[in-house]
C-alpha positions as CSV (number, residue, x, y, z in Angstrom):
1,M,38.0,-43.1,77.2
2,Q,36.7,-39.9,78.7
3,N,35.0,-40.1,82.1
4,I,31.5,-38.7,82.3
5,C,28.5,-38.9,84.6
6,A,24.9,-38.9,83.5
7,I,21.9,-38.1,85.7
8,A,18.7,-39.4,84.0
9,G,15.1,-40.0,85.0
10,P,11.5,-38.8,84.5
11,T,10.5,-35.1,84.5
12,A,10.2,-33.5,88.0
13,S,12.3,-36.2,89.6
14,G,15.0,-33.8,90.8
15,K,17.7,-34.4,88.2
16,T,18.9,-30.8,88.0
17,A,19.3,-30.3,91.7
18,L,21.3,-33.5,92.0
19,A,23.5,-32.7,89.0
20,V,24.3,-29.3,90.4
21,E,25.1,-30.8,93.9
22,L,27.4,-33.4,92.3
23,A,29.1,-30.8,90.1
24,L,30.0,-28.9,93.3
25,R,31.3,-32.0,95.0
26,L,33.2,-33.5,92.1
27,G,34.3,-30.4,90.2
28,G,32.0,-30.7,87.3
29,E,29.9,-28.8,84.8
30,V,26.4,-29.7,83.6
31,V,25.6,-30.7,80.0
32,S,21.8,-30.8,79.3
33,F,20.4,-33.7,77.3
34,D,16.9,-32.3,77.2
35,S,15.3,-31.9,73.7
36,M,13.4,-28.8,74.6
37,Q,16.0,-26.8,76.6
38,V,17.9,-26.3,73.4
39,Y,15.4,-23.6,72.4
40,T,15.6,-20.0,73.2
41,D,13.1,-17.8,75.1
42,L,11.3,-20.7,76.8
43,A,12.7,-20.8,80.3
44,V,9.4,-21.6,82.1
45,G,7.9,-24.4,80.0
46,T,11.1,-26.2,79.5
47,A,12.1,-25.9,83.2
48,K,15.5,-24.4,82.6
49,P,17.2,-23.8,86.0
50,D,17.5,-20.2,86.9
51,M,20.8,-18.7,88.2
52,D,20.0,-19.4,91.8
53,E,19.3,-23.1,91.0
54,R,22.5,-23.4,89.0
55,R,24.5,-22.3,92.1
56,G,27.4,-21.0,90.1
57,V,27.8,-24.3,88.1
58,P,28.3,-23.7,84.4
59,H,25.5,-25.3,82.3
60,H,25.8,-26.1,78.6
61,L,23.5,-26.8,75.6
62,F,20.8,-24.3,76.6
63,D,19.3,-21.8,74.1
64,L,20.9,-23.1,70.9
65,L,18.2,-22.3,68.3
66,P,14.8,-20.6,67.8
67,P,11.6,-22.5,68.9
68,G,10.5,-23.1,65.3
69,E,13.5,-25.1,64.2
70,D,14.0,-28.8,64.4
71,F,16.8,-30.3,66.5
72,S,17.6,-34.0,66.0
73,C,19.3,-36.6,68.0
74,S,22.2,-36.4,65.6
75,D,22.3,-32.6,66.1
76,F,22.5,-33.2,69.8
77,C,25.5,-35.6,69.5
78,T,27.3,-33.2,67.2
79,A,26.8,-30.3,69.7
80,A,27.5,-32.3,72.8
81,R,30.8,-34.0,71.9
82,P,33.0,-30.9,71.7
83,V,31.4,-29.4,74.8
84,I,32.1,-32.6,76.7
85,G,35.7,-32.7,75.4
86,D,36.3,-29.1,76.4
87,I,35.0,-29.7,79.9
88,A,37.2,-32.7,80.3
89,N,40.3,-31.0,78.8
90,R,39.9,-28.3,81.5
91,G,40.1,-31.0,84.2
92,K,36.4,-30.9,85.0
93,L,33.9,-33.7,85.1
94,P,31.1,-33.5,82.4
95,I,27.8,-34.3,84.2
96,L,25.0,-34.9,81.7
97,C,21.5,-34.2,83.0
98,G,18.2,-34.7,81.3
99,G,15.3,-36.9,80.4
100,T,15.6,-37.4,76.6
101,G,16.7,-41.0,76.7
102,L,17.3,-41.3,73.0
103,Y,19.9,-38.5,73.1
104,L,21.8,-40.1,76.0
105,D,21.8,-43.6,74.4
106,S,22.9,-42.3,71.0
107,L,25.8,-40.3,72.6
108,L,27.0,-43.2,74.7
109,Q,26.6,-45.8,71.8
110,G,28.4,-43.7,69.3
111,D,25.3,-42.2,67.7
112,G,24.7,-45.3,65.6
113,L,21.0,-44.4,65.1
114,S,21.8,-41.3,63.2
115,A,23.9,-43.2,60.7
116,A,20.7,-44.3,59.0
117,G,20.7,-40.8,57.3
118,A,17.8,-38.6,56.5
119,D,15.5,-37.9,53.6
120,E,13.4,-34.7,53.7
121,S,11.0,-36.1,51.0
122,I,10.1,-39.0,53.3
123,R,9.5,-36.6,56.2
124,Q,7.5,-34.3,54.1
125,K,5.3,-37.1,52.8
126,Y,4.4,-38.4,56.3
127,N,4.0,-34.9,57.8
128,E,1.5,-34.2,55.0
129,M,-0.2,-37.5,55.8
130,A,-0.4,-36.5,59.5
131,Q,-2.0,-33.2,58.6
132,A,-4.5,-34.7,56.1
133,E,-5.4,-38.0,57.8
134,G,-4.3,-37.5,61.4
135,N,-1.4,-38.7,63.6
136,E,-3.0,-42.1,63.9
137,A,-2.7,-42.8,60.2
138,V,1.0,-42.3,60.3
139,H,1.3,-44.4,63.5
140,A,-0.7,-47.2,61.8
141,R,1.9,-47.2,59.0
142,L,4.7,-47.7,61.6
143,A,2.7,-50.5,63.2
144,E,2.6,-52.3,59.9
145,I,6.4,-52.3,59.5
146,D,7.6,-52.2,63.1
147,P,5.0,-53.1,65.7
148,D,7.6,-53.1,68.5
149,S,8.5,-49.4,67.8
150,A,4.9,-48.5,67.4
151,A,4.2,-49.9,70.9
152,Q,6.9,-47.7,72.3
153,I,6.2,-44.4,70.5
154,H,3.0,-42.4,71.2
155,P,1.0,-41.5,68.1
156,N,1.2,-37.8,69.0
157,N,5.0,-37.9,68.9
158,V,4.9,-37.5,65.2
159,K,8.5,-36.6,64.8
160,R,9.7,-39.9,66.3
161,V,7.0,-41.9,64.5
162,I,8.2,-40.5,61.2
163,R,11.8,-41.0,62.1
164,A,11.2,-44.7,62.7
165,I,9.4,-45.0,59.3
166,E,12.2,-43.1,57.7
167,I,14.9,-45.5,59.0
168,Y,12.9,-48.5,57.6
169,E,12.4,-46.8,54.2
170,L,16.1,-45.8,53.9
171,T,17.7,-49.0,55.1
172,G,15.1,-51.8,54.9
173,I,15.7,-52.4,58.6
174,T,13.2,-51.6,61.3
175,K,14.1,-49.1,64.0
176,T,13.9,-51.9,66.6
177,E,16.6,-53.8,64.7
178,W,18.6,-50.7,64.1
179,D,18.7,-49.9,67.8
180,R,19.8,-53.4,68.5
181,R,22.7,-53.1,66.1
182,S,23.6,-49.6,67.4
183,K,24.2,-51.1,70.9
184,E,27.0,-53.2,69.5
185,I,28.9,-50.0,68.6
186,T,31.6,-49.1,71.2
187,G,31.2,-45.7,72.6
188,E,34.0,-43.2,73.5
189,Y,33.0,-42.6,77.1
190,N,33.4,-44.3,80.5
191,A,30.0,-43.3,81.8
192,A,28.5,-43.5,85.3
193,V,24.8,-43.5,84.5
194,L,22.4,-42.9,87.4
195,V,18.6,-43.0,86.9
196,L,16.3,-41.3,89.5
197,T,13.2,-43.3,90.1
198,F,10.4,-43.7,92.7
199,R,9.1,-46.5,94.8
200,D,5.8,-44.6,95.2
201,R,5.0,-43.2,91.8
202,E,2.2,-41.0,93.3
203,L,5.0,-38.9,94.9
204,L,6.3,-38.2,91.4
205,Y,2.8,-37.3,90.1
206,D,2.4,-34.9,93.0
207,R,5.7,-33.2,92.0
208,I,4.5,-33.0,88.4
209,E,1.3,-31.4,89.4
210,H,3.1,-28.9,91.6
211,R,5.5,-28.0,88.8
212,V,2.7,-27.4,86.4
213,D,1.0,-25.1,88.9
214,V,4.2,-23.1,89.4
215,M,4.6,-22.8,85.6
216,M,1.1,-21.6,85.2
217,K,1.9,-18.8,87.7
218,S,5.4,-18.1,86.3
219,G,4.8,-17.2,82.6
220,I,4.2,-20.3,80.6
221,V,0.9,-18.8,79.3
222,K,2.9,-15.8,77.8
223,E,5.5,-18.2,76.3
224,A,2.7,-20.3,74.7
225,E,1.0,-17.2,73.4
226,M,4.2,-16.0,71.8
227,L,4.6,-19.4,70.1
228,Y,1.0,-19.4,69.0
229,K,1.1,-15.9,67.5
230,A,4.4,-16.7,65.7
231,G,2.7,-19.8,64.1
232,V,5.1,-22.2,65.7
233,L,2.4,-24.3,67.4
234,H,0.9,-25.1,64.0
235,S,4.2,-25.6,62.2
236,G,4.9,-29.3,63.0
237,K,8.5,-28.2,63.8
238,G,10.6,-27.4,66.8
239,V,8.5,-27.1,70.0
240,S,5.2,-27.5,68.3
241,Q,4.8,-31.0,69.8
242,A,6.2,-30.1,73.2
243,I,4.1,-30.9,76.2
244,G,3.2,-27.7,78.0
245,Y,2.8,-25.6,74.8
246,K,0.6,-27.5,72.3
247,E,-2.1,-27.9,75.0
248,F,-2.7,-24.1,74.9
249,V,-3.9,-24.1,71.3
250,P,-7.6,-24.8,72.3
251,Y,-7.4,-22.0,74.9
252,F,-6.2,-19.4,72.3
253,E,-8.9,-20.6,69.9
254,G,-11.5,-20.1,72.6
255,T,-12.6,-23.7,73.1
256,K,-11.0,-24.5,76.5
257,T,-10.4,-22.6,79.8
258,L,-7.0,-22.2,81.4
259,A,-8.1,-24.6,84.1
260,E,-8.7,-27.3,81.5
261,V,-5.4,-26.6,79.8
262,R,-3.7,-27.0,83.2
263,D,-5.3,-30.4,83.7
264,D,-4.4,-31.4,80.1
265,I,-0.7,-30.5,80.8
266,V,-0.7,-32.4,84.0
267,L,-2.1,-35.5,82.4
268,A,0.2,-35.3,79.4
269,T,3.2,-34.9,81.6
270,R,2.3,-37.9,83.7
271,H,2.0,-40.0,80.6
272,Y,5.4,-38.7,79.4
273,A,6.9,-39.5,82.7
274,K,5.7,-43.1,82.4
275,R,7.3,-43.4,79.0
276,Q,10.6,-42.0,80.4
277,I,10.5,-44.5,83.3
278,T,10.0,-47.3,80.8
279,W,12.8,-46.1,78.7
280,F,15.4,-45.7,81.5
281,S,14.3,-48.9,83.2
282,R,16.1,-50.8,80.5
283,R,19.4,-49.8,82.2
284,G,18.5,-52.1,85.1
285,K,18.4,-51.8,88.8
286,E,22.1,-51.2,89.1
287,S,21.6,-47.7,87.7
288,A,18.6,-46.8,89.8
289,I,18.6,-44.4,92.7
290,Y,15.4,-44.2,94.6
291,V,14.3,-40.6,95.3
292,D,11.8,-41.7,98.0
293,K,12.0,-43.9,101.1
294,G,9.2,-44.8,103.5
295,G,6.7,-42.8,101.6
296,V,8.6,-39.5,101.7
297,V,11.2,-37.9,99.4
298,R,14.8,-38.2,100.6
299,A,16.9,-35.2,101.4
300,L,19.1,-34.0,98.5
301,S,22.2,-34.5,100.5
302,D,21.3,-38.1,101.2
303,I,20.6,-38.8,97.5
304,A,23.9,-37.0,96.5
305,D,25.9,-39.1,99.0
306,E,24.7,-42.3,97.4
307,A,25.2,-41.0,93.9
308,E,28.7,-39.7,94.7
309,T,29.7,-43.1,96.1
310,R,28.5,-44.9,93.0
311,I,30.2,-42.5,90.6
312,R,33.5,-42.8,92.4
313,K,33.4,-46.6,92.0
314,I,33.1,-46.2,88.2
315,I,35.2,-43.1,87.5
316,K,38.6,-43.5,89.1
């Protein structure tokens, strides 16, 4: 089995900085498992690290396709495996870094979820329902067949709602049951998974608010305008549902101010972070690394020392 490390956690928790620091210490390269960083031309809104932040460490799975194209969990696993293999074959440690929990779980569990297949006619049917009747109508359909998944997936995450329905209509098994069976599949990696988390969640929310303010000053408005003019934000594909872009539609249509958009992005990002925390908490306390102590954020070197010690116990 190949040794890999994964740094997971909610948005704005400091994953990238830790992954880069560990790569420098352990001789690694970073592999993103972020569902939005795969898109080109969107450095600000997807929080891709710039060259200074990368500190000379190679980063992989950025800028793979245009913003208007879909990228699935199965696509991620297909793209990630050869990259991870190449890094390992060169004697380096693959360090996965991101917040898209479904991508990480599918990779580590052998991508069992994607084995359910796909049916474009099902997706088209429910995309049309969402456009005609609203996202809540599609979510209500999921609640009928799989209430557990419906409770975990936000109605506005139409892609995931439809995917859960699609799994049921293709297999007769709910996504909840499919996920349970997928966990029985043996993966191909010996993985040290570390999850960044906070004792005081308000510290995370402060970091989210600061990040959004920096993005507003650094070009996210131009990125969103480019997507709006290209029709991507109304397409239902690619980044159209991404937090940080869809919130600009009312601004471009003249019904909201930039200040209101900023507040909407902060609120949506906070809600997303809560869902990420819930997702990754399933890995248990043994995977958790607390970013804060005594009401303040710990120094990166301190967090990295703890992470390195844990990784070396798993990857020998």
